[in-house]
MIVEXZA-506488 format. One record per residue (C-alpha): residue number from 1; y, z, x; residue in one letter. Coordinates in Angstrom, 1 decimal, m for minus. Example, Ala and Ser with C-alpha at 12.3 -4.5 7.8 and 13.67 -1.06 7.14 Angstrom:
REM residues 2
+-----+--------+--------+--------+-----+
|   n |  north |     up |   east | res |
+-----+--------+--------+--------+-----+
|   1 |   m4.5 |    7.8 |   12.3 |   A |
|   2 |   m1.1 |    7.1 |   13.7 |   S |
+-----+--------+--------+--------+-----+
This chain:
REM residues 348
+-----+--------+--------+--------+-----+
|   n |  north |     up |   east | res |
+-----+--------+--------+--------+-----+
|   1 |  124.0 |   32.7 |   36.8 |   M |
|   2 |  123.8 |   34.6 |   40.4 |   T |
|   3 |  124.6 |   39.1 |   41.0 |   A |
|   4 |  127.9 |   38.1 |   41.5 |   S |
|   5 |  129.3 |   36.1 |   38.4 |   A |
|   6 |  127.3 |   37.9 |   36.1 |   S |
|   7 |  129.9 |   40.9 |   35.6 |   R |
|   8 |  132.9 |   38.8 |   35.3 |   D |
|   9 |  131.6 |   35.3 |   34.1 |   P |
|  10 |  135.1 |   33.4 |   34.0 |   D |
|  11 |  136.5 |   34.7 |   37.6 |   G |
|  12 |  139.1 |   36.8 |   35.5 |   D |
|  13 |  138.7 |   40.0 |   38.2 |   V |
|  14 |  139.6 |   36.9 |   41.1 |   A |
|  15 |  142.6 |   35.3 |   38.8 |   R |
|  16 |  144.0 |   38.4 |   38.7 |   Q |
|  17 |  143.9 |   39.2 |   42.5 |   F |
|  18 |  145.3 |   35.7 |   43.1 |   F |
|  19 |  148.3 |   36.8 |   40.3 |   R |
|  20 |  149.1 |   40.3 |   42.0 |   L |
|  21 |  149.1 |   38.6 |   45.4 |   T |
|  22 |  151.9 |   36.9 |   44.8 |   E |
|  23 |  153.5 |   40.3 |   44.0 |   Q |
|  24 |  152.3 |   42.4 |   46.7 |   A |
|  25 |  155.1 |   41.5 |   48.7 |   G |
|  26 |  157.6 |   43.4 |   46.7 |   D |
|  27 |  155.4 |   46.9 |   47.6 |   M |
|  28 |  157.0 |   49.5 |   48.9 |   P |
|  29 |  155.3 |   50.3 |   53.0 |   L |
|  30 |  153.7 |   53.8 |   53.3 |   P |
|  31 |  155.3 |   55.7 |   55.5 |   G |
|  32 |  159.2 |   53.9 |   54.9 |   A |
|  33 |  160.1 |   56.6 |   51.7 |   G |
|  34 |  158.8 |   55.7 |   48.7 |   N |
|  35 |  154.8 |   56.2 |   49.3 |   T |
|  36 |  154.3 |   57.7 |   46.4 |   W |
|  37 |  155.4 |   55.0 |   43.9 |   Q |
|  38 |  153.3 |   52.8 |   46.5 |   R |
|  39 |  150.2 |   54.2 |   45.5 |   W |
|  40 |  150.9 |   55.3 |   42.2 |   M |
|  41 |  151.4 |   50.8 |   42.0 |   A |
|  42 |  147.7 |   51.1 |   43.4 |   L |
|  43 |  147.0 |   53.5 |   40.8 |   A |
|  44 |  147.8 |   51.9 |   37.8 |   Q |
|  45 |  145.6 |   48.7 |   39.2 |   V |
|  46 |  142.5 |   51.0 |   39.7 |   A |
|  47 |  142.6 |   52.2 |   36.3 |   A |
|  48 |  143.0 |   48.8 |   34.3 |   Q |
|  49 |  139.7 |   47.4 |   37.0 |   D |
|  50 |  138.2 |   49.1 |   40.2 |   V |
|  51 |  136.7 |   45.7 |   41.3 |   C |
|  52 |  140.5 |   44.6 |   40.9 |   L |
|  53 |  141.7 |   47.3 |   43.0 |   I |
|  54 |  138.9 |   46.8 |   45.6 |   K |
|  55 |  140.2 |   43.3 |   46.4 |   L |
|  56 |  144.2 |   44.2 |   46.1 |   F |
|  57 |  144.6 |   47.4 |   48.0 |   E |
|  58 |  142.7 |   45.4 |   51.1 |   A |
|  59 |  145.3 |   43.0 |   50.2 |   H |
|  60 |  147.8 |   45.5 |   50.4 |   A |
|  61 |  146.8 |   46.9 |   53.4 |   D |
|  62 |  147.0 |   43.9 |   55.4 |   A |
|  63 |  150.5 |   43.8 |   54.8 |   L |
|  64 |  151.2 |   47.0 |   56.1 |   A |
|  65 |  149.4 |   46.8 |   58.9 |   I |
|  66 |  150.6 |   43.2 |   60.2 |   L |
|  67 |  154.2 |   44.5 |   59.3 |   A |
|  68 |  153.5 |   48.2 |   61.5 |   E |
|  69 |  151.8 |   46.2 |   64.5 |   L |
|  70 |  155.0 |   43.6 |   64.5 |   G |
|  71 |  154.1 |   40.7 |   63.2 |   R |
|  72 |  156.6 |   38.2 |   60.2 |   P |
|  73 |  155.5 |   38.6 |   56.2 |   K |
|  74 |  152.2 |   36.3 |   56.0 |   P |
|  75 |  153.3 |   32.9 |   54.4 |   P |
|  76 |  153.4 |   32.7 |   50.3 |   P |
|  77 |  150.0 |   31.8 |   48.4 |   G |
|  78 |  147.8 |   33.6 |   51.8 |   T |
|  79 |  145.3 |   36.7 |   50.0 |   R |
|  80 |  144.1 |   39.1 |   52.9 |   W |
|  81 |  141.6 |   41.2 |   53.4 |   A |
|  82 |  141.0 |   44.2 |   56.1 |   V |
|  83 |  137.3 |   44.9 |   57.3 |   W |
|  84 |  136.8 |   47.4 |   59.2 |   A |
|  85 |  133.1 |   49.3 |   58.2 |   A |
|  86 |  131.2 |   49.1 |   61.8 |   E |
|  87 |  127.8 |   50.0 |   60.6 |   P |
|  88 |  125.2 |   50.6 |   63.2 |   P |
|  89 |  123.5 |   47.3 |   62.7 |   D |
|  90 |  126.4 |   44.5 |   62.0 |   A |
|  91 |  128.7 |   44.3 |   64.8 |   R |
|  92 |  131.4 |   41.3 |   65.8 |   V |
|  93 |  132.5 |   41.1 |   69.5 |   V |
|  94 |  135.7 |   39.6 |   70.6 |   L |
|  95 |  136.4 |   37.1 |   73.7 |   H |
|  96 |  140.1 |   36.6 |   74.5 |   A |
|  97 |  140.1 |   33.2 |   75.8 |   D |
|  98 |  142.8 |   34.4 |   78.5 |   G |
|  99 |  146.1 |   32.8 |   77.2 |   G |
| 100 |  149.0 |   34.8 |   76.0 |   A |
| 101 |  149.2 |   33.5 |   71.9 |   N |
| 102 |  145.9 |   36.4 |   71.1 |   G |
| 103 |  143.4 |   33.5 |   71.1 |   G |
| 104 |  140.0 |   34.5 |   70.9 |   A |
| 105 |  136.2 |   33.8 |   69.6 |   V |
| 106 |  134.4 |   36.1 |   67.5 |   L |
| 107 |  130.2 |   36.5 |   67.3 |   S |
| 108 |  127.9 |   38.6 |   65.5 |   G |
| 109 |  127.7 |   39.5 |   62.3 |   R |
| 110 |  130.4 |   41.3 |   59.9 |   K |
| 111 |  129.2 |   43.8 |   57.1 |   A |
| 112 |  130.9 |   44.3 |   53.4 |   W |
| 113 |  133.4 |   41.7 |   53.5 |   C |
| 114 |  134.8 |   42.4 |   49.8 |   S |
| 115 |  137.2 |   39.5 |   48.4 |   G |
| 116 |  135.2 |   37.4 |   51.3 |   A |
| 117 |  135.1 |   33.7 |   48.9 |   P |
| 118 |  138.8 |   35.1 |   47.5 |   L |
| 119 |  140.7 |   35.3 |   50.8 |   V |
| 120 |  142.0 |   33.1 |   52.8 |   T |
| 121 |  142.6 |   35.4 |   56.1 |   H |
| 122 |  141.5 |   39.1 |   56.8 |   A |
| 123 |  141.8 |   41.8 |   59.4 |   L |
| 124 |  139.2 |   42.4 |   60.9 |   L |
| 125 |  137.7 |   45.1 |   63.9 |   T |
| 126 |  135.1 |   43.7 |   66.4 |   C |
| 127 |  135.2 |   44.7 |   70.0 |   W |
| 128 |  136.3 |   44.0 |   73.3 |   D |
| 129 |  134.8 |   42.7 |   76.7 |   A |
| 130 |  135.3 |   47.1 |   77.5 |   R |
| 131 |  133.3 |   48.0 |   74.6 |   E |
| 132 |  137.1 |   49.0 |   73.1 |   Q |
| 133 |  137.8 |   48.9 |   69.5 |   P |
| 134 |  140.5 |   46.1 |   68.2 |   C |
| 135 |  141.4 |   44.4 |   65.1 |   L |
| 136 |  141.4 |   40.4 |   65.3 |   A |
| 137 |  143.0 |   37.7 |   62.6 |   V |
| 138 |  140.7 |   35.4 |   61.1 |   L |
| 139 |  141.2 |   32.7 |   59.1 |   A |
| 140 |  138.3 |   32.0 |   56.8 |   L |
| 141 |  138.4 |   28.4 |   56.8 |   D |
| 142 |  137.6 |   28.5 |   60.6 |   A |
| 143 |  134.9 |   27.0 |   62.0 |   P |
| 144 |  132.1 |   28.9 |   62.6 |   G |
| 145 |  131.1 |   31.0 |   59.4 |   I |
| 146 |  128.7 |   31.9 |   57.7 |   A |
| 147 |  128.9 |   34.3 |   54.6 |   A |
| 148 |  125.8 |   36.0 |   52.4 |   D |
| 149 |  126.3 |   37.5 |   48.9 |   E |
| 150 |  123.0 |   37.7 |   49.1 |   G |
| 151 |  123.2 |   41.7 |   51.0 |   A |
| 152 |  125.1 |   43.0 |   48.2 |   W |
| 153 |  121.8 |   44.2 |   45.5 |   R |
| 154 |  123.8 |   46.7 |   43.5 |   S |
| 155 |  125.2 |   45.6 |   40.1 |   P |
| 156 |  128.3 |   47.4 |   40.6 |   A |
| 157 |  130.9 |   45.9 |   42.0 |   M |
| 158 |  130.2 |   42.4 |   41.8 |   T |
| 159 |  133.4 |   40.7 |   40.4 |   A |
| 160 |  134.7 |   42.1 |   43.7 |   A |
| 161 |  132.6 |   39.3 |   46.0 |   R |
| 162 |  131.3 |   41.3 |   48.9 |   T |
| 163 |  128.9 |   39.7 |   51.6 |   A |
| 164 |  128.1 |   39.5 |   54.8 |   D |
| 165 |  129.7 |   37.7 |   57.3 |   L |
| 166 |  127.8 |   35.7 |   60.2 |   V |
| 167 |  130.3 |   34.6 |   63.3 |   L |
| 168 |  129.2 |   32.5 |   65.6 |   D |
| 169 |  132.3 |   31.2 |   68.2 |   G |
| 170 |  134.3 |   31.9 |   65.2 |   T |
| 171 |  138.1 |   31.2 |   66.3 |   P |
| 172 |  140.5 |   33.9 |   65.8 |   A |
| 173 |  143.3 |   35.9 |   67.5 |   R |
| 174 |  143.6 |   39.7 |   69.1 |   Q |
| 175 |  146.3 |   41.3 |   66.5 |   L |
| 176 |  148.1 |   43.9 |   69.1 |   G |
| 177 |  146.5 |   46.1 |   72.0 |   A |
| 178 |  143.1 |   47.1 |   72.5 |   S |
| 179 |  142.8 |   50.2 |   70.3 |   G |
| 180 |  146.4 |   50.1 |   68.5 |   A |
| 181 |  144.8 |   49.7 |   65.3 |   Y |
| 182 |  143.1 |   53.2 |   65.2 |   L |
| 183 |  146.2 |   54.8 |   66.8 |   R |
| 184 |  148.7 |   53.7 |   64.5 |   R |
| 185 |  150.2 |   55.8 |   62.5 |   P |
| 186 |  149.1 |   53.8 |   59.6 |   G |
| 187 |  146.0 |   53.9 |   59.6 |   F |
| 188 |  146.1 |   57.5 |   58.3 |   W |
| 189 |  148.6 |   56.7 |   55.7 |   H |
| 190 |  146.4 |   53.1 |   54.7 |   G |
| 191 |  143.5 |   56.5 |   53.8 |   G |
| 192 |  145.7 |   58.3 |   51.6 |   A |
| 193 |  146.4 |   55.4 |   49.7 |   G |
| 194 |  142.1 |   54.0 |   48.7 |   I |
| 195 |  142.6 |   58.2 |   47.7 |   A |
| 196 |  145.7 |   57.4 |   44.8 |   A |
| 197 |  143.3 |   55.1 |   43.6 |   C |
| 198 |  140.4 |   56.2 |   43.4 |   W |
| 199 |  142.4 |   58.8 |   41.4 |   L |
| 200 |  143.6 |   56.3 |   39.3 |   G |
| 201 |  140.0 |   54.5 |   38.7 |   A |
| 202 |  139.6 |   57.8 |   37.2 |   A |
| 203 |  142.1 |   58.1 |   34.3 |   V |
| 204 |  140.4 |   55.9 |   31.5 |   P |
| 205 |  137.6 |   58.4 |   31.4 |   F |
| 206 |  140.1 |   61.1 |   31.3 |   V |
| 207 |  142.1 |   59.0 |   28.2 |   L |
| 208 |  138.5 |   58.3 |   26.2 |   A |
| 209 |  137.7 |   61.8 |   26.6 |   L |
| 210 |  141.5 |   62.6 |   25.0 |   R |
| 211 |  140.5 |   60.1 |   22.3 |   A |
| 212 |  137.1 |   61.7 |   21.8 |   L |
| 213 |  138.5 |   64.9 |   21.3 |   V |
| 214 |  141.4 |   64.2 |   19.0 |   A |
| 215 |  138.9 |   62.1 |   16.5 |   R |
| 216 |  137.0 |   65.1 |   16.7 |   R |
| 217 |  137.5 |   68.8 |   17.7 |   A |
| 218 |  134.2 |   70.2 |   19.2 |   E |
| 219 |  135.0 |   72.9 |   21.4 |   A |
| 220 |  132.5 |   71.6 |   24.0 |   H |
| 221 |  134.1 |   68.2 |   24.2 |   A |
| 222 |  137.6 |   69.6 |   24.7 |   A |
| 223 |  136.3 |   71.7 |   26.8 |   A |
| 224 |  135.1 |   68.9 |   29.3 |   H |
| 225 |  138.5 |   67.5 |   28.6 |   F |
| 226 |  140.6 |   70.7 |   29.6 |   G |
| 227 |  138.8 |   70.5 |   32.9 |   A |
| 228 |  139.1 |   66.9 |   33.4 |   A |
| 229 |  142.5 |   67.0 |   33.2 |   D |
| 230 |  143.0 |   70.3 |   35.2 |   I |
| 231 |  140.7 |   67.8 |   37.9 |   A |
| 232 |  143.1 |   64.6 |   37.5 |   L |
| 233 |  146.7 |   66.6 |   37.8 |   R |
| 234 |  145.6 |   68.6 |   40.7 |   G |
| 235 |  144.4 |   65.7 |   42.2 |   G |
| 236 |  148.0 |   64.1 |   41.7 |   W |
| 237 |  149.5 |   67.3 |   42.7 |   A |
| 238 |  148.4 |   67.1 |   46.7 |   M |
| 239 |  148.2 |   62.8 |   46.2 |   L |
| 240 |  152.2 |   63.8 |   45.8 |   R |
| 241 |  152.6 |   66.5 |   48.1 |   E |
| 242 |  150.7 |   64.3 |   51.1 |   T |
| 243 |  153.4 |   61.3 |   49.9 |   A |
| 244 |  155.9 |   63.2 |   50.6 |   A |
| 245 |  154.8 |   64.5 |   53.9 |   W |
| 246 |  153.8 |   60.9 |   54.9 |   I |
| 247 |  157.8 |   60.1 |   54.1 |   D |
| 248 |  159.1 |   62.8 |   55.8 |   A |
| 249 |  157.1 |   62.4 |   59.4 |   N |
| 250 |  156.4 |   58.6 |   59.1 |   P |
| 251 |  155.6 |   58.8 |   63.2 |   A |
| 252 |  153.0 |   62.1 |   63.1 |   A |
| 253 |  149.7 |   62.5 |   63.6 |   D |
| 254 |  149.1 |   62.8 |   59.2 |   A |
| 255 |  145.0 |   63.1 |   59.7 |   V |
| 256 |  144.6 |   66.5 |   58.1 |   T |
| 257 |  146.6 |   66.2 |   55.5 |   V |
| 258 |  145.6 |   63.2 |   54.5 |   V |
| 259 |  142.2 |   63.9 |   55.1 |   Q |
| 260 |  143.3 |   67.3 |   52.9 |   R |
| 261 |  144.1 |   64.2 |   50.2 |   A |
| 262 |  141.0 |   62.3 |   50.1 |   R |
| 263 |  139.0 |   65.2 |   49.7 |   L |
| 264 |  140.8 |   66.4 |   46.7 |   A |
| 265 |  141.6 |   62.8 |   45.5 |   A |
| 266 |  137.2 |   61.9 |   45.8 |   E |
| 267 |  136.1 |   65.4 |   44.2 |   K |
| 268 |  138.8 |   65.3 |   41.0 |   A |
| 269 |  136.8 |   62.1 |   40.3 |   A |
| 270 |  133.7 |   62.7 |   40.9 |   T |
| 271 |  134.5 |   65.8 |   38.6 |   D |
| 272 |  136.0 |   63.9 |   35.4 |   I |
| 273 |  133.1 |   60.9 |   35.3 |   M |
| 274 |  131.1 |   64.1 |   35.4 |   A |
| 275 |  133.0 |   65.9 |   32.7 |   H |
| 276 |  133.4 |   62.6 |   31.1 |   A |
| 277 |  129.3 |   61.5 |   30.8 |   G |
| 278 |  128.5 |   64.8 |   29.6 |   R |
| 279 |  131.3 |   65.0 |   26.6 |   A |
| 280 |  131.1 |   60.8 |   26.2 |   L |
| 281 |  127.3 |   60.7 |   25.7 |   G |
| 282 |  125.1 |   57.2 |   25.9 |   A |
| 283 |  127.0 |   55.4 |   23.5 |   G |
| 284 |  129.9 |   54.4 |   26.2 |   P |
| 285 |  127.5 |   53.7 |   28.8 |   L |
| 286 |  125.4 |   51.2 |   26.5 |   C |
| 287 |  128.5 |   49.6 |   24.7 |   R |
| 288 |  131.8 |   50.3 |   25.7 |   D |
| 289 |  131.4 |   47.1 |   28.8 |   A |
| 290 |  134.3 |   48.7 |   29.9 |   A |
| 291 |  133.7 |   52.2 |   30.9 |   L |
| 292 |  130.4 |   51.4 |   31.9 |   A |
| 293 |  131.0 |   49.2 |   34.0 |   A |
| 294 |  133.4 |   51.8 |   35.1 |   R |
| 295 |  130.2 |   54.6 |   35.4 |   F |
| 296 |  129.0 |   51.9 |   37.5 |   C |
| 297 |  131.3 |   51.1 |   39.9 |   D |
| 298 |  133.0 |   53.9 |   40.5 |   L |
| 299 |  130.5 |   56.3 |   42.6 |   P |
| 300 |  129.9 |   53.1 |   45.0 |   V |
| 301 |  133.7 |   52.8 |   45.6 |   F |
| 302 |  134.3 |   56.7 |   46.3 |   L |
| 303 |  131.9 |   56.5 |   48.8 |   R |
| 304 |  134.3 |   54.8 |   51.3 |   Q |
| 305 |  135.1 |   59.0 |   51.4 |   S |
| 306 |  132.1 |   60.3 |   53.8 |   H |
| 307 |  131.5 |   63.3 |   52.1 |   A |
| 308 |  130.4 |   66.3 |   53.7 |   E |
| 309 |  131.0 |   64.4 |   57.1 |   R |
| 310 |  134.9 |   64.6 |   56.0 |   D |
| 311 |  134.4 |   68.0 |   55.4 |   L |
| 312 |  133.5 |   68.4 |   58.3 |   A |
| 313 |  135.9 |   66.7 |   60.4 |   A |
| 314 |  138.5 |   68.5 |   57.7 |   L |
| 315 |  136.7 |   72.3 |   58.7 |   G |
| 316 |  136.3 |   71.5 |   62.5 |   T |
| 317 |  140.0 |   70.2 |   62.7 |   G |
| 318 |  141.2 |   73.5 |   61.1 |   L |
| 319 |  139.8 |   75.4 |   63.0 |   A |
| 320 |  140.4 |   73.7 |   66.1 |   A |
| 321 |  143.2 |   75.8 |   68.8 |   P |
| 322 |  146.7 |   74.3 |   68.6 |   G |
| 323 |  146.9 |   73.6 |   64.8 |   Q |
| 324 |  150.0 |   74.9 |   63.8 |   G |
| 325 |  152.4 |   74.9 |   60.9 |   S |
| 326 |  151.4 |   71.8 |   59.6 |   D |
| 327 |  148.2 |   72.7 |   59.5 |   A |
| 328 |  149.5 |   74.8 |   56.3 |   G |
| 329 |  148.2 |   77.7 |   57.0 |   W |
| 330 |  150.9 |   80.0 |   59.3 |   A |
| 331 |  153.5 |   80.8 |   55.9 |   P |
| 332 |  149.6 |   82.1 |   54.3 |   W |
| 333 |  149.1 |   84.3 |   57.1 |   L |
| 334 |  152.4 |   86.2 |   57.2 |   S |
| 335 |  151.6 |   88.0 |   53.7 |   V |
| 336 |  148.4 |   88.7 |   55.1 |   M |
| 337 |  149.4 |   91.8 |   57.8 |   P |
| 338 |  146.5 |   92.8 |   60.0 |   G |
| 339 |  144.6 |   89.7 |   59.9 |   L |
| 340 |  144.0 |   88.3 |   63.1 |   D |
| 341 |  145.5 |   84.5 |   62.8 |   P |
| 342 |  143.5 |   83.7 |   66.5 |   S |
| 343 |  139.8 |   83.8 |   63.1 |   C |
| 344 |  141.2 |   80.1 |   62.2 |   L |
| 345 |  143.5 |   79.1 |   65.5 |   G |
| 346 |  146.4 |   78.9 |   63.6 |   V |
| 347 |  149.5 |   81.1 |   64.9 |   A |
| 348 |  152.0 |   82.7 |   62.4 |   P |
+-----+--------+--------+--------+-----+
């Protein structure tokens, strides 16, 4: 048995992924008025299985990207991924064929391709001849694709079937102009959707703590449950606020509000997992297969956050000149007489 199959011997995650993709076309698009409902749907899948949401969120994100860039909805039966990791040792270069239909060929290595054996198509980031970032549409049955599942060495998230792809003159199609993928408002909307997945994936830990305290009212376990409840509800409140802001400002630059939401969700999920581990002890880590898998999978899933790099980016942005009421500081400064707003780069 291969490492990739060891955690999902019957292919249950793949079957569930196939089933969910048939329903994904009915999900609200981000920024269209029902962003919170979209995120709650993602969170519910994340609460079911971390590998499943890793696959399904990428499919849903691909549909949203295609819609935002003016492309028709993909035909039924297709399953999509978005592969946007850009590690320094793996890069894909796009060579346009000069035609009007966006035809191109891809060459290079694409790392961290989750669902590579399971999807039919992918949107993947690459670089054009001018060293500009771009997005390509790749059909996984195209020639010139070699998959390396052996690059994934971790016992975590094996059912997500992550591989490195080596592309050698692989036919593809450029999607939109170079740089359009990063410039579009939906880039940050999708980033906040991932935060909803992180927090949804932490919910079973809170439920396990609740069940423990209901069985045995021990003070320390109750304290951990209380702390986890606060973290969970605080994270949801931040995400609900962010969803409302995005729906009210669908074309605005969402970088600050989304960075906050992502960092809040990451911290909440990390804290919840720590409280669960300390209160539940070794038993669930060894004898509860589903919870043990979640303890293994969620730390890897959370590393889609860039930790202190994201915190630094948020802080730097908030202190930059020109940050106005959207930064969220102006209302507080108005009730703090004598404080010089220039210290934060915020006008009251």
